[in-house]
C-alpha positions as CSV (number, residue, x, y, z in Angstrom):
1,M,-14.7,2.9,21.2
2,T,-17.0,0.0,21.6
3,R,-17.0,-3.6,19.9
4,S,-19.4,-2.4,16.9
5,G,-16.2,-0.2,15.4
6,R,-17.5,3.1,16.3
7,T,-14.9,5.5,16.5
8,P,-14.7,8.8,18.8
9,T,-15.5,12.0,16.4
10,A,-12.7,14.3,17.8
11,E,-10.0,14.7,15.3
12,V,-6.8,14.2,15.6
13,A,-2.9,14.7,14.1
14,P,-2.7,12.9,10.7
15,A,-1.2,9.1,11.3
16,G,2.0,10.1,9.8
17,A,2.7,13.5,11.2
18,A,5.6,13.6,13.3
19,D,5.3,13.1,17.1
20,P,8.3,16.0,19.0
21,R,8.7,13.2,21.9
22,P,11.0,10.2,21.0
23,Q,9.5,7.1,21.8
24,R,10.1,4.1,23.8
25,A,12.0,1.0,22.2
26,D,9.1,-0.8,24.0
27,A,6.3,1.6,22.3
28,V,7.7,1.3,19.0
29,K,8.1,-2.7,18.9
30,N,4.0,-2.2,20.1
31,R,2.7,0.0,17.0
32,Q,4.9,-2.4,14.9
33,R,2.7,-5.2,16.8
34,I,-0.5,-3.6,16.5
35,L,0.2,-2.5,12.5
36,E,1.3,-5.7,11.8
37,A,-1.9,-8.0,13.8
38,A,-4.1,-5.4,12.4
39,D,-3.1,-4.9,8.9
40,A,-3.4,-9.0,8.6
41,I,-6.9,-9.3,10.3
42,F,-7.9,-6.2,7.9
43,A,-6.6,-8.2,5.1
44,T,-9.1,-11.4,5.4
45,Q,-11.5,-10.6,8.1
46,G,-12.4,-6.8,6.0
47,V,-11.8,-3.4,8.4
48,A,-15.4,-3.5,10.1
49,V,-13.4,-6.0,12.8
50,P,-13.5,-3.6,16.0
51,V,-10.1,-2.8,17.3
52,D,-10.2,-4.8,20.6
53,E,-9.7,-7.7,18.4
54,V,-6.5,-6.1,16.1
55,A,-5.2,-5.4,20.4
56,A,-5.4,-8.9,21.5
57,R,-3.9,-10.4,18.3
58,A,-1.3,-7.6,18.6
59,G,-0.7,-8.8,22.4
60,V,-1.5,-5.1,23.9
61,G,-4.2,-4.1,25.8
62,V,-6.4,-1.8,24.5
63,G,-5.3,1.0,26.3
64,T,-1.7,1.1,24.7
65,M,-3.8,0.5,21.0
66,Y,-5.6,3.7,22.2
67,R,-2.0,5.6,22.7
68,H,-1.2,4.7,19.8
69,F,-3.8,5.1,17.7
70,P,-6.6,7.5,18.9
71,T,-9.6,6.2,16.6
72,K,-9.9,3.4,13.9
73,E,-8.8,5.8,10.8
74,A,-6.2,6.9,12.5
75,L,-4.4,2.9,12.4
76,F,-6.3,3.1,8.9
77,E,-3.8,6.1,8.0
78,A,-0.7,4.1,9.5
79,I,-1.3,1.1,8.0
80,V,-1.5,2.9,4.2
81,L,0.8,4.9,5.0
82,T,3.1,2.1,6.0
83,K,2.5,0.2,3.2
84,L,3.2,2.9,0.8
85,T,6.7,3.7,2.5
86,D,7.4,-0.1,2.1
87,L,6.1,-0.3,-1.5
88,L,8.7,3.2,-2.1
89,A,11.4,0.6,-0.3
90,A,11.1,-1.9,-2.6
91,A,11.3,0.2,-6.1
92,H,14.5,1.2,-4.8
93,A,15.8,-2.4,-4.1
94,C,14.8,-3.2,-7.7
95,A,17.1,-0.3,-8.9
96,A,20.3,-2.0,-8.0
97,S,19.1,-5.6,-10.0
98,P,21.2,-6.6,-12.2
99,D,18.3,-7.2,-14.9
100,P,15.9,-3.9,-14.9
101,G,13.3,-5.9,-17.3
102,E,12.9,-8.5,-14.3
103,A,12.9,-5.9,-12.0
104,L,10.4,-3.3,-13.4
105,F,8.4,-6.4,-14.1
106,G,8.4,-7.9,-10.6
107,F,8.0,-4.2,-9.2
108,L,4.6,-4.4,-10.9
109,H,3.1,-7.3,-9.3
110,Q,4.3,-5.7,-5.5
111,M,2.0,-2.5,-6.8
112,A,-0.8,-4.7,-7.8
113,E,-1.3,-6.4,-4.4
114,H,-0.4,-3.5,-2.2
115,A,-3.1,-1.8,-4.3
116,S,-5.2,-4.7,-4.2
117,M,-4.9,-5.2,0.1
118,K,-5.4,-1.3,0.7
119,R,-8.2,-0.6,-1.6
120,D,-10.9,-1.5,1.2
121,L,-8.7,1.0,3.2
122,F,-8.9,4.1,1.4
123,D,-12.7,3.3,1.0
124,A,-13.1,3.5,4.1
125,L,-11.1,6.6,4.9
126,Q,-12.6,8.2,2.4
127,A,-16.3,7.1,3.6
128,A,-15.1,9.2,7.3
129,G,-14.2,11.5,4.9
130,I,-10.8,11.6,5.6
131,D,-8.9,12.8,2.1
132,I,-5.9,10.1,2.7
133,K,-5.0,10.6,-1.3
134,S,-3.6,14.1,-0.5
135,Q,-1.7,13.3,2.3
136,C,0.3,10.9,0.4
137,S,0.6,12.7,-2.4
138,A,4.2,13.4,-2.2
139,M,5.0,10.1,-1.6
140,I,3.0,8.7,-4.2
141,G,4.9,12.0,-6.7
142,D,8.4,9.2,-5.4
143,L,6.6,6.6,-6.3
144,E,6.9,7.6,-9.4
145,Q,9.9,8.6,-9.8
146,A,11.2,5.5,-8.7
147,L,9.3,3.8,-10.6
148,E,10.4,6.1,-13.5
149,R,14.3,5.3,-12.5
150,L,12.9,1.5,-13.0
151,R,11.4,2.0,-16.8
152,Q,14.8,4.1,-18.5
153,R,17.0,1.1,-17.1
154,A,14.4,-1.7,-18.3
155,A,13.7,0.7,-21.6
156,A,18.0,1.1,-22.0
157,Q,17.8,-2.7,-21.7
158,G,15.5,-3.0,-24.5
159,S,13.2,-4.9,-21.9
160,V,10.2,-2.5,-22.1
161,R,8.6,-0.8,-24.7
162,N,9.9,3.7,-25.2
163,D,6.5,4.6,-26.3
164,V,5.0,3.8,-22.5
165,S,4.6,6.3,-20.0
166,V,4.6,5.9,-15.7
167,K,1.3,6.7,-15.7
168,E,0.4,5.1,-17.7
169,I,2.1,2.0,-16.7
170,M,0.6,2.6,-13.1
171,G,-3.2,3.2,-15.2
172,L,-2.9,-0.8,-16.7
173,V,-1.0,-2.0,-13.6
174,I,-3.9,0.1,-10.9
175,G,-6.8,-0.9,-13.9
176,A,-6.2,-4.8,-13.8
177,V,-6.0,-4.6,-9.8
178,M,-9.4,-3.4,-10.4
179,A,-11.2,-5.4,-12.9
180,S,-10.0,-9.3,-11.5
181,E,-12.0,-7.3,-8.3
182,Q,-14.9,-6.7,-9.6
183,A,-15.3,-9.6,-11.9
184,G,-14.2,-11.5,-8.4
185,L,-11.6,-12.8,-10.1
186,A,-8.9,-11.7,-7.1
187,S,-7.2,-15.3,-7.6
188,S,-6.0,-14.3,-11.1
189,C,-4.2,-10.6,-10.3
190,D,-1.1,-12.1,-10.5
191,Q,-2.3,-13.5,-14.5
192,M,-3.6,-10.2,-15.6
193,V,-0.6,-8.3,-14.0
194,D,1.4,-10.5,-16.6
195,I,-0.8,-9.7,-19.0
196,V,0.2,-6.6,-18.3
197,C,4.1,-6.9,-18.4
198,D,3.6,-8.7,-21.7
199,G,2.0,-6.1,-23.2
200,L,4.8,-4.1,-22.1
201,R,7.4,-5.7,-23.7
202,P,9.0,-4.4,-27.3
203,R,7.0,-5.9,-30.1
204,D,8.8,-8.5,-32.4
205,A,10.4,-6.8,-35.4
206,G,8.8,-8.9,-37.8
């Protein structure tokens, strides 16, 4: 790969595919450093940044970078899958909160933040002909189930309306993210999600 960001065209296994060979501790650490560096750089500078800059920020050689991620698209995939895993873990953690309503609404803000940060990666993967949504379908299904558990707990507490489905909630949050981006109001995304959360609360009896 060159500094222009162009990547080889050879096909590789999906980033989330299991590797039968156990990785050494230093290899695992290097992979994590690369993912963290790439996530930070892409979030602030966009996905066109050459991967050698990612390697430099991670403190690893370009050869090490290629061993973990043979193409730039493989790095994109790994970031998306890692963030979905983190979001699913956050949903499970929220399920243990003593306040079901605040747990649900807090998680919706986390979901909006992840959706906003990863939208450009999805677009880049689609442009490269990689169907990342199909690869993530099982995880998205797990996420919907976890969100449904949060919704049910909040509904039982009386903190959320009973007439709104999980898919509708997810659509409202994603819609708020997209609307804030299209209007150039990314800084107000939290406020827009707050408005969504207000709409999910039960109407006053009067």
